C-alpha positions in Angstrom: -5.7 30.3 3.7 -4.3 29.1 7.0 -0.9 28.3 5.7 -0.3 31.7 3.9 -2.2 33.0 7.1 0.6 31.9 9.4 3.1 33.1 7.0 1.8 36.5 6.6 2.0 36.6 10.8 5.7 35.9 10.3 6.3 38.0 7.6 3.8 40.7 8.0 5.8 43.1 5.2 6.5 40.1 2.6 4.8 40.5 -1.1 2.2 38.0 -2.1 4.5 36.2 -4.3 7.2 35.9 -1.4 4.0 34.6 0.8 3.1 31.9 -1.5 6.6 30.6 -1.7 6.8 30.6 2.1 3.4 28.7 2.3 4.9 26.2 -0.3 7.9 25.8 1.5 6.0 25.8 5.1 3.9 22.8 3.7 6.7 20.8 2.3 8.1 20.4 5.5 4.8 19.3 6.8 4.8 16.9 3.7 8.4 15.6 4.4 7.8 15.1 8.2 5.3 12.4 7.3 6.4 11.1 4.0 10.1 10.2 4.5 9.8 7.9 7.7 6.6 6.5 6.4 9.0 5.2 3.5 11.2 3.7 6.5 8.1 2.3 8.0 6.1 0.8 4.9 9.4 -1.0 3.3 10.4 -2.5 6.9 6.8 -3.6 7.3 6.8 -5.0 3.7 10.4 -7.0 4.2 8.7 -8.6 7.3 7.1 -11.1 4.8 9.4 -11.1 2.2 12.9 -11.1 3.7 12.4 -15.1 4.5 12.6 -15.6 0.6 16.1 -14.5 0.6 17.3 -17.3 3.2 14.7 -19.8 1.8 16.7 -19.6 -1.6 19.7 -20.6 0.1 17.8 -24.0 0.9 16.2 -25.4 -2.1 14.4 -24.4 -5.3 11.1 -26.2 -3.7 11.2 -24.5 -0.7 11.6 -21.0 -2.3 9.0 -21.3 -5.1 6.2 -22.8 -3.1 6.9 -20.0 0.0 6.9 -17.5 -3.0 3.8 -18.7 -4.4 2.1 -19.2 -1.2 2.7 -15.5 -0.1 1.6 -14.2 -3.8 -1.7 -16.0 -3.4 -2.1 -15.1 0.6 -1.5 -11.6 -0.6 -4.6 -11.9 -3.0 -6.8 -13.7 -0.9 -6.2 -12.0 2.6 -3.7 -9.2 3.2 -5.1 -7.1 0.1 -8.4 -7.5 1.6 -7.4 -6.2 5.1 -4.9 -3.6 3.8 -7.9 -2.0 2.0 -10.5 -2.4 4.9 -8.0 -0.6 7.0 -7.7 2.5 4.6 -11.1 3.6 5.3 -9.8 4.7 8.8 -7.4 7.2 6.8 -11.1 9.2 6.1 -12.5 8.7 9.3 -9.6 8.9 11.5 -8.2 12.0 9.8 -11.2 13.9 9.5 -12.4 13.3 13.1 -8.6 14.1 14.2 -8.7 17.5 12.1 -12.0 18.3 13.6 -10.8 17.8 17.2 -13.3 14.9 17.6 -10.1 13.2 19.4 -12.2 10.6 20.9 -13.6 9.5 17.7 -10.2 8.6 16.6 -10.0 6.1 19.1 -13.3 4.5 18.9 -13.2 4.3 14.9 -9.6 2.4 15.3 -11.1 0.0 18.2 -14.0 -0.6 15.9 -11.8 -1.3 12.8 -9.8 -3.8 14.8 -12.9 -5.9 15.9 -14.5 -5.7 12.5 -11.1 -7.0 10.8 -10.7 -9.4 13.1 -14.1 -11.2 12.5 -12.9 -11.0 8.6 -9.9 -12.6 9.2 -12.0 -16.0 9.9 -13.1 -16.5 6.6 -10.0 -15.5 5.2 -8.2 -18.1 7.3 -10.5 -20.8 5.4 -9.2 -19.3 2.2 -5.8 -19.8 3.2 -6.7 -23.5 4.2 -7.7 -24.1 0.6 -4.6 -22.8 -0.9 -3.3 -26.3 -2.0 -6.7 -27.2 -3.7 -6.7 -23.5 -5.5 -3.1 -24.2 -6.8 -4.0 -27.5 -8.1 -6.9 -26.2 -10.0 -5.1 -23.5 -11.5 -2.9 -26.0 -13.0 0.3 -25.8 -10.5 2.5 -28.8 -9.9 0.9 -30.8 -7.2 4.3 -31.3 -5.1 4.6 -27.4 -5.2 0.7 -26.9 -4.6 1.2 -29.3 -1.4 4.3 -27.2 0.4 2.6 -24.0 -0.4 -0.7 -24.9 1.0 1.2 -26.0 4.3 3.0 -22.4 4.3 -0.3 -20.7 3.6 -1.8 -22.7 6.5 1.1 -21.5 8.7 0.7 -18.1 7.7 -3.0 -17.7 9.3 -1.6 -16.6 12.6 -0.2 -13.5 10.8 -3.7 -12.4 9.7 -4.8 -11.3 12.9 -1.7 -9.1 14.0 -1.4 -7.8 10.2 -5.1 -6.7 10.6 -4.2 -5.1 13.7 -0.9 -3.5 12.7 -2.8 -1.8 9.7 -5.3 -0.2 12.0 -2.7 1.1 14.6 -0.7 2.4 11.6 -3.9 4.8 10.2 -4.7 5.5 14.1 -1.1 7.0 14.4 -0.7 8.4 10.9 -3.8 10.4 11.1 -2.4 12.5 14.3 1.0 12.5 12.3 2.6 10.4 14.9 5.1 8.5 12.5 8.5 8.0 14.2 6.9 5.3 16.5 6.1 3.3 13.6 9.5 3.7 12.3 11.4 2.5 15.5 8.6 -0.4 15.9 9.0 -1.5 12.3 13.1 -1.6 12.2 13.0 -3.5 15.6 10.6 -5.8 14.4 12.7 -6.5 11.3 16.0 -7.0 13.0 14.4 -9.3 15.4 12.5 -11.2 12.7 15.8 -11.3 10.4 17.6 -13.3 13.5 14.5 -15.4 14.4 13.9 -16.6 10.5 17.8 -17.5 10.5 17.4 -19.4 13.7 14.4 -21.3 12.8 15.6 -22.3 9.3 19.0 -22.9 9.8 19.9 -23.7 13.4 16.4 -25.5 14.1 16.1 -27.0 10.5 12.4 -25.9 10.6 12.5 -24.8 6.5 9.4 -23.5 5.5 7.6 -24.0 8.8 10.2 -21.7 10.4 9.9 -18.8 7.7 6.2 -18.7 8.2 6.4 -18.8 11.9 9.0 -16.1 12.1 6.6 -14.0 10.0 3.7 -14.3 12.4 5.9 -14.0 15.6 7.6 -10.7 13.9 3.9 -9.2 13.6 2.5 -9.9 17.0 5.8 -8.4 18.4 5.6 -5.2 16.2 1.7 -5.0 17.3 2.9 -5.1 21.1 5.5 -2.5 20.7 2.9 -0.1 19.4 0.1 -1.0 21.7 2.6 -0.4 24.5 3.2 3.1 22.7 -0.6 4.0 22.2 -1.4 2.8 25.9 1.5 4.9 27.6 2.3 7.8 25.3 1.2 11.0 26.5 0.7 12.1 22.7 -2.4 9.2 22.3 -4.1 10.0 25.9 -6.7 12.4 23.9 -7.7 9.8 21.3 -8.1 7.1 23.9 -11.6 5.7 23.9 -13.9 2.5 24.4 -15.5 0.3 22.0 -18.9 1.2 20.4 -21.0 -0.4 18.0 -22.5 2.6 16.3 -18.9 3.0 14.9 -19.0 -0.2 12.8 -21.6 0.7 10.3 -19.5 4.2 9.4 -16.7 2.0 9.1 -18.1 -0.6 7.0 -19.7 2.0 4.8 -15.8 3.0 3.9 -14.3 -0.2 4.4 -16.1 -2.2 1.4 -15.3 0.6 -1.3 -11.5 1.1 0.2 -11.1 -2.6 0.0 -12.4 -3.0 -3.5 -10.1 0.0 -4.5 -7.1 -1.9 -3.4 -7.8 -5.2 -4.4 -8.8 -4.7 -8.0 -5.6 -3.1 -8.5 -3.5 -5.5 -6.7 -5.7 -8.4 -8.5 -5.0 -6.7 -12.2 -1.2 -7.1 -11.2 -1.5 -10.8 -10.0 -3.5 -11.7 -13.3 -0.8 -10.3 -15.7 1.7 -12.4 -13.6 -0.1 -15.6 -14.0 -0.6 -14.8 -17.7 2.8 -14.7 -18.3 3.1 -18.1 -17.3 1.2 -19.0 -20.6 3.6 -17.3 -22.9 6.4 -19.4 -24.5 9.4 -19.8 -22.2 7.1 -19.6 -19.3 10.0 -19.9 -16.8 12.0 -17.0 -18.4 8.8 -14.5 -18.4 7.5 -15.6 -15.0 11.1 -14.8 -13.8 11.6 -11.4 -15.2 7.8 -10.6 -14.5 8.5 -11.4 -11.3 11.6 -9.3 -11.1 9.9 -6.3 -12.6 6.8 -6.3 -10.4 9.4 -6.4 -7.3 11.1 -3.4 -8.7 7.6 -1.8 -9.2 6.2 -2.8 -5.6 9.5 -1.6 -3.6 9.5 1.7 -5.6 5.6 2.0 -5.1 6.2 2.2 -1.6 7.7 5.5 -1.6 5.0 7.4 -3.6 2.6 5.2 -1.5 4.0 7.3 1.6 3.5 10.3 -0.5 -0.1 9.6 -1.1 -0.2 8.7 3.0 1.1 12.1 3.6 -1.7 13.5 1.3 -4.2 11.5 2.9 -3.1 12.5 6.4 -2.7 16.0 6.0 -5.7 16.7 3.4 -8.4 14.6 5.8 -7.0 16.9 8.7 -7.7 19.8 6.9 -11.0 18.9 5.6 -12.2 17.7 9.3 -10.9 21.3 10.5 -13.0 22.9 7.9 -10.1 24.3 5.8 -10.5 23.6 2.3 -8.0 26.0 1.0 -4.9 24.3 3.0 -6.1 21.0 1.8 -5.3 22.2 -1.9 -2.0 23.7 -0.7 -1.3 20.1 0.5 -2.4 18.6 -2.9 -0.1 20.7 -4.8 3.0 20.2 -2.8 2.7 16.4 -2.6 2.4 16.6 -6.1 5.4 18.4 -6.8 7.4 16.2 -4.6 6.0 13.0 -6.0 6.5 14.0 -9.7 10.2 15.1 -9.0 10.9 11.5 -7.4 9.2 9.3 -9.7 10.9 11.2 -12.7 14.2 10.8 -11.0 13.5 7.2 -10.4 12.5 6.4 -13.9 15.6 8.1 -15.4 17.5 6.4 -13.0 16.1 3.1 -13.6 16.8 3.7 -17.7 20.5 4.5 -17.1 20.9 1.1 -14.7 19.2 -1.1 -17.1 22.2 -3.0 -18.8 23.1 -4.1 -14.9 20.0 -4.2 -13.2 19.1 -7.8 -13.7 22.4 -8.8 -12.0 20.8 -7.8 -8.7 18.5 -10.7 -8.8 20.0 -13.1 -11.3 23.4 -14.2 -13.3 21.6 -15.9 -16.0 22.5 -13.7 -19.0 19.3 -14.6 -20.7 17.3 -12.8 -17.6 19.7 -9.9 -17.5 19.1 -8.9 -21.1 15.2 -9.5 -20.7 15.3 -7.4 -17.6 17.3 -4.4 -19.6 14.8 -5.1 -22.5 11.8 -4.3 -20.3 13.6 -1.5 -18.3 12.0 1.5 -20.6 8.4 -0.2 -20.2 9.1 -0.1 -16.4 10.2 3.0 -16.2 6.7 4.1 -17.7 4.9 1.9 -15.4 6.6 3.9 -12.5 5.8 7.3 -13.5 2.0 6.6 -14.0 1.8 4.2 -11.0 3.6 6.7 -8.7 1.0 9.3 -9.9 -1.8 7.3 -9.4 -0.7 6.5 -5.7 -0.7 10.1 -4.9 -4.2 10.7 -6.2 -5.4 7.5 -4.4 -3.9 8.9 -1.2 -6.1 12.2 -1.9 -9.2 10.1 -2.4 -8.6 8.3 0.9 -8.3 11.3 2.8 -11.2 12.8 1.1 -13.7 9.6 1.6 -13.7 9.0 -2.2 -13.0 5.3 -2.2 -16.0 4.3 -3.8 -15.1 6.2 -7.0 -11.4 5.1 -6.6 -13.2 1.6 -6.7 -15.0 2.3 -9.8 -12.2 4.0 -11.5 -9.9 1.2 -10.8 -12.2 -1.4 -12.3 -12.9 0.2 -15.6 -8.8 1.3 -15.8 -7.6 -2.3 -15.3 -10.9 -4.8 -16.2 -12.2 -2.9 -18.8 -9.1 -1.3 -20.5 -5.5 -2.5 -19.1 -6.3 -6.5 -18.9 -7.9 -6.5 -22.9 -5.4 -4.3 -23.9 -2.5 -6.7 -22.3 -4.5 -9.8 -23.9 -4.6 -8.1 -27.3 -1.3 -7.1 -27.3 0.4 -10.4 -25.9 -1.3 -13.0 -28.0 -3.2 -11.4 -30.6 -0.3 -8.8 -31.6 2.0 -11.1 -30.6 4.3 -9.0 -28.6 4.3 -11.6 -25.9 5.8 -10.2 -22.3 6.2 -6.1 -23.6 2.3 -6.9 -24.7 1.3 -7.8 -21.5 3.4 -4.9 -19.6 1.8 -2.5 -22.2 -1.6 -3.4 -20.7 -0.5 -2.4 -17.3 0.9 0.7 -18.3 -2.6 1.5 -20.3 -4.5 0.6 -17.5 -2.3 2.9 -14.7 -2.6 5.7 -17.3 -6.2 5.5 -17.8 -6.4 5.1 -14.0 -4.1 8.4 -13.3 -5.7 10.4 -16.0 -9.4 9.8 -14.4 -8.2 10.4 -10.8 -6.4 13.5 -11.8 -9.7 14.9 -13.5 -11.7 13.9 -10.2 -9.4 15.7 -8.5 -8.8 18.7 -10.5 -12.8 19.1 -10.7 -13.1 18.8 -7.2 -15.0 21.6 -5.2 -13.1 21.5 -1.6 -15.1 23.8 0.1 -18.2 21.4 -0.4 -15.5 18.4 0.7 -14.8 19.9 3.6 -18.7 20.5 4.3 -19.3 16.7 3.6 -16.1 15.9 5.9 -17.7 17.8 9.1 -21.0 16.4 8.1 -19.5 12.9 8.2 -18.2 13.3 11.8 -20.8 15.3 13.3 -23.6 13.3 12.2 -22.0 9.9 12.2 -23.4 9.3 8.5 -21.5 8.9 5.0 -23.1 11.9 3.1 -24.2 10.4 -0.6 
């Protein structure tokens, strides 16, 4: 084992148990070096899209509700697709970097940017149809009209978002996380000032909020492009565009996108179903609060999954299957400890949790009631985020897509419908459906990971990189 070999070299007289512990401690530092900065970077990038909502809430209810609905629909129809497709680079770039095929890292990234730019064109057309889609879904025409305008103004955000997701994977596979942290933090500070100026000084309202998001994303992209161009750390991965990589990218990008979108869409579907329950205003408000908490926490296990994806893909590309297993066990130990603490803390804070979002006693009490369900979901969702990272690093996106389809649409959503409307458990029933779906997803992915032949995966990875073909 590569990690143990390094420890033995440093501690030639150590016993076997001591060596394994040192190997774990060494891997722990590698994982934390990626995961902890990734948490800061992902949270900052997430806030670029949602921070304007806090300011719009100080204008009027129409501005906030229309912008929130538009953002939610644009996430489903656009941003989730780009995010999922870019995840294919976690396999391709990660394994190429591990195999020391550094030029391929750059070639894959440039090809992905080209592909995602092309995909942004039809997605822009979907954004332009937002008002009509919301009216068809039964949304209030006034809210739909304002949301449609907001979505159109988000179109310029699609293109820098596509570039940013590719740059994130390009840097992530090389463990160059700190540049993303600084660029994301600087961009967030710039965006907060710009959004405040557009909304309150220039009185642009929703338009100002949407424009500030696009400008901030372009600013973030420019900062990272400057780093990539001038940093010596990126010199060996500089490459030119090659049409040959497009087929390889699309072969993984489509299942990668399906894997991400199927999960994201199931959560949005449950949120829509909460709107047809009795007292829909209360139900949707509480579900939105719970989803916000779940998503914000999810960025932490996602970052652990990103560390797993990076290190496992590097080790497989280098032909070191045993080192990939050490990474897996280390990430699992860290993530399990984190989401158990988070779940326990959530239950303890449940009586006051709702006050962070609302002063309405009814909302606060309902959030307290939903806290135990939310804590279970945090645990299962955290587990699947790690295994999903393993899937991305190993190139199993097509398996992940099938798992997510079955877990949420054949099990989770039907259970939610039965529990909420047949068993009359209302919101708790919908939440039970999500928990069941996430549980099935986690169990399925854990079994797939547990029965993996890592030696074979290392051979498959090297075949992918050196032959330019996606093995069956």
